[in-house]
C-alpha positions in Angstrom: -10.6 1.7 6.4 -10.7 -2.0 6.0 -7.4 -3.2 4.6 -6.9 -6.5 2.6 -5.9 -9.4 4.9 -3.7 -11.2 2.3 -0.2 -9.7 2.6 0.4 -9.8 -1.2 -2.8 -7.9 -1.9 -2.1 -5.5 0.9 1.4 -4.8 -0.5 -0.1 -4.1 -3.9 -2.8 -1.9 -2.5 -0.5 0.1 -0.2 2.2 0.6 -2.9 -0.5 1.7 -5.4 -1.9 4.3 -3.0 1.7 5.5 -2.2 2.6 5.8 -5.8 -0.6 7.5 -7.0 -1.8 9.6 -4.1 0.7 10.1 -1.3 4.2 11.4 -0.8 4.8 9.5 2.4 3.6 6.6 4.5 2.7 9.0 7.3 0.5 11.1 5.0 -1.3 8.0 3.7 -1.9 6.5 7.1 -3.2 9.8 8.5 -5.5 10.4 5.5 -6.9 6.9 5.5 -7.0 6.6 9.3 -4.7 3.5 9.2 -2.5 2.5 12.2 1.0 2.8 10.7 2.6 0.5 13.3 0.1 -2.3 12.6 0.4 -1.9 8.9 4.2 -2.0 9.1 4.0 -5.0 11.4 1.8 -6.9 9.0 4.0 -6.2 6.0 7.2 -6.8 7.9 5.9 -10.3 8.9 5.4 -11.0 5.2 9.0 -10.0 4.6 8.5 -6.4 3.3 9.9 -3.2 4.7 9.1 0.5 3.9 11.7 2.5 2.0 11.1 6.2 2.6 13.3 7.3 -0.3 11.4 5.2 -2.8 8.1 5.7 -0.9 7.2 2.0 -1.2 7.3 -1.3 0.6 9.7 -3.9 -0.9 
C-alpha cells in the first residue's frame, strides 16, 4: 500500500484507519502489508509516537 508522504496527512490516515477498522497497530500493518518499523520511524521523526492503550499516534 502506498502511504501518504506528508507526515500530517500520514498521521490523519493512520489514526483514521486505527479508529475505524483496527484494534491495534500490528493488526493494521499486517492487513495492509505495511512495514511497522518504517511507519513508526516516519511518524516518530515528525514528533508522534504510538500509544497502544489509546490505539493512536499522538
